[in-house]
N, C-alpha and C positions, 0 to 999 in steps of 0.2 A: 800582404805579407804571408808567405806560405808557412804552414804549421807542419813540421816533420812528423809529429805523432799522428795527426789527422791523416796525412798522406799515407803513412805506414798502415794505419787501420783500413783505409780504403783499398790499398794495394792487396792486403790479405783478403778482403772481401771480394775484390775483383778476381783473384786467383781461385777462391774456393766456391764462388757462386756457380750454380748449375744452370740457371736461367740466363739466356743471352742478354735480356733487358737489365737484369741485375748487374751483370758485368759492365754493360754500357753505362749504367747510372754511376757505378763506382768510378769508372774511368773519367766520366764527366766531372765528378766531384774532385778528383785529383787534379785535372787540368784547370778547373775553375779556381781551386785553391792556389794553384801556381800562376794565376793570372794569364792563362793561355789566351791569346787574341783569337777572335773569330768563333767563339763557342756559340752554339745555338741557345735560344732561350727555353726550348722544350726538352733539353736534356739529351738530345741525340748527338751522336758523334759520326764524323766521316771515318772511313776505313783508316786514313792516315792518322787521325786523332786517336783512334783506338790503339794503333801501333805505338804511338808516342806515349800513351798512358801506360 
């Protein structure tokens, strides 16, 4: 079940983060919360997943 407040918080973090890894982590958390299939266990995203986040 996705949590809109959590997703909003991570979206803000993704937009404001300076470090690419922090952006990727926030994007992974958004997709994970939205039950995105095919996410890696190590928190990395494909370019397509980054665009989706």
